[in-house]
C-alpha positions, 0 to 999 in steps of 0.5 A, a space after each residue: 479288765 478280765 472277762 468271764 467265759 462265754 456262756 453257751 446256750 445248750 438245748 435240752 437235748 444237748 444238755 442230756 447228751 452231755 450228762 449222759 457222756 459225763 455219767 459214762 465217764 464217771 462209770 468208767 472211773 468207778 469201775 477202775 477204782 473198784 478194780 484198784 480196790 480189789 487188787 490192793 485187797 488181794 495184795 494185803 491178803 497175800 502179805 497177811 498170809 505170807 507173814 503169818 506163814 513166816 511166823 509159824 515157820 519161825 516157830 518151828 510149827 506146821 500148819 497142822 500144829 497151828 490147827 490143833 493149837 487153835 482148836 483147843 481154845 
């Protein structure tokens, strides 16, 4: 018959240290996720700018031409 894990009784101080350690670990993970998010957003923005530049160039327009067209609206 399978037995469950043996529970260890931690003191309040040990429980507190464990919780503090878990919080620190999760904060590190959160910081890494935020950095990844920022990098992805920058890549998306760069791709959009590149796509827009290629579109403008394919139409034979300059940035100034596009600005003028947008200001007329």
